[in-house]
C-alpha positions as CSV (number, residue, x, y, z in Angstrom):
1,M,0.0,0.0,0.0
2,T,1.4,3.3,-1.0
3,T,1.4,6.4,1.2
4,R,-1.1,8.0,-1.1
5,S,-3.4,5.0,-0.8
6,A,-3.2,5.2,3.0
7,V,-4.0,8.9,3.0
8,M,-7.0,8.3,0.6
9,L,-8.2,5.4,2.8
10,C,-8.1,7.7,5.9
11,L,-10.1,10.4,4.0
12,V,-12.7,8.0,2.8
13,A,-13.1,6.5,6.3
14,A,-13.4,9.9,7.9
15,T,-16.1,10.9,5.4
16,L,-18.0,7.8,6.0
17,A,-17.8,8.3,9.8
18,F,-19.2,11.8,9.4
19,L,-22.1,10.6,7.3
20,I,-22.9,7.8,9.7
21,A,-22.8,10.1,12.7
22,L,-25.0,12.5,10.9
23,L,-27.6,10.0,9.8
24,V,-27.8,7.3,12.5
25,P,-29.4,9.5,15.2
26,R,-32.1,10.7,12.8
27,L,-32.9,7.2,11.5
28,T,-33.1,5.5,14.9
29,N,-35.0,8.2,16.9
30,G,-37.6,9.5,14.5
31,P,-38.5,13.2,14.0
32,R,-37.7,15.6,16.8
33,A,-35.9,18.9,17.3
34,A,-32.3,18.2,16.6
35,R,-29.4,19.6,18.6
36,Y,-26.2,20.3,16.7
37,A,-22.5,20.3,17.5
38,V,-19.4,20.5,15.4
39,V,-16.0,18.8,15.2
40,D,-12.9,19.7,13.2
41,L,-12.8,16.3,11.5
42,T,-10.6,17.6,8.7
43,G,-8.0,18.9,11.2
44,V,-8.1,15.6,13.2
45,V,-7.6,13.5,10.1
46,A,-4.9,15.7,8.8
47,R,-3.0,15.6,12.1
48,V,-3.0,11.8,12.1
49,Q,-2.1,11.6,8.4
50,E,0.8,13.9,8.9
51,E,2.2,11.8,11.7
52,N,1.8,8.6,9.7
53,V,3.3,10.1,6.5
54,R,6.2,11.5,8.5
55,T,6.8,8.0,10.0
56,I,6.5,6.2,6.7
57,T,8.7,8.6,4.7
58,S,11.4,9.0,7.2
59,A,14.7,7.5,6.2
60,S,15.5,6.5,9.8
61,T,12.3,4.5,10.2
62,G,12.6,0.8,10.0
63,E,10.3,-1.4,7.9
64,A,8.5,-2.7,11.0
65,A,7.6,0.8,12.1
66,K,6.5,1.7,8.6
67,K,4.3,-1.3,8.4
68,Q,2.8,-0.4,11.8
69,A,2.1,3.2,10.7
70,M,0.3,1.8,7.6
71,E,-1.8,-0.4,9.8
72,R,-2.6,2.5,12.1
73,A,-3.6,4.6,9.1
74,A,-5.9,1.8,7.8
75,A,-7.5,1.3,11.3
76,F,-7.9,5.0,12.0
77,G,-11.1,5.3,9.9
78,N,-12.8,2.8,12.0
79,Q,-11.7,4.4,15.2
80,V,-12.9,7.9,14.0
81,N,-16.2,6.4,13.0
82,A,-16.8,4.7,16.3
83,A,-15.7,7.8,18.3
84,V,-18.0,10.2,16.3
85,V,-21.0,7.9,16.6
86,N,-20.3,7.4,20.4
87,L,-19.9,11.2,20.8
88,S,-23.2,11.8,19.0
89,Q,-25.0,9.4,21.2
90,E,-23.5,10.9,24.4
91,C,-24.5,14.4,23.5
92,D,-27.7,13.3,21.9
93,C,-26.9,15.6,19.0
94,V,-26.2,15.7,15.3
95,I,-22.5,16.3,14.7
96,L,-21.4,18.3,11.8
97,M,-18.1,19.1,10.3
98,R,-16.9,22.5,11.4
99,E,-16.8,23.7,7.8
100,A,-20.6,23.0,7.4
101,V,-21.6,25.7,9.8
102,I,-21.9,29.1,8.1
103,A,-23.4,31.2,10.8
104,G,-24.5,30.8,14.4
105,A,-23.0,29.4,17.6
106,V,-22.6,25.7,17.7
107,E,-20.9,23.7,20.4
108,D,-17.4,22.4,19.3
109,L,-16.8,18.9,20.5
110,T,-13.4,18.5,18.9
111,P,-11.5,18.3,22.2
112,L,-13.8,15.5,23.3
113,L,-13.2,13.7,20.0
114,L,-9.4,14.1,20.4
115,A,-9.7,12.6,23.9
116,K,-11.7,9.6,22.6
117,L,-9.0,9.0,20.0
118,N,-6.2,9.5,22.6
119,L,-4.7,12.4,20.6
120,K,-3.3,15.6,22.2
């Protein structure tokens, strides 16, 4: 798997996680007044991708560490998906990507998402 493939896999997984987190609460609970919150999903995914790419492309990184970074990149999509769905259930809200909000005050749950993913 190339670095580009790993990056694309992370982006696709993050997008799917966002869509699932957006739709699951609406489908399971029926119509009601929705609460909204945002996360900087693009920033979170970019942060993890940068770390993985840095590890994979470093000349001083051994093959085992590169392989482990590729596995982390592949698994990250599932982790983000589970964390966003869990966060949505905990706050009983629809979670939007920060970029989707044009106006108005919406609670930012990015710090909670980072904590769930064990990222600083």
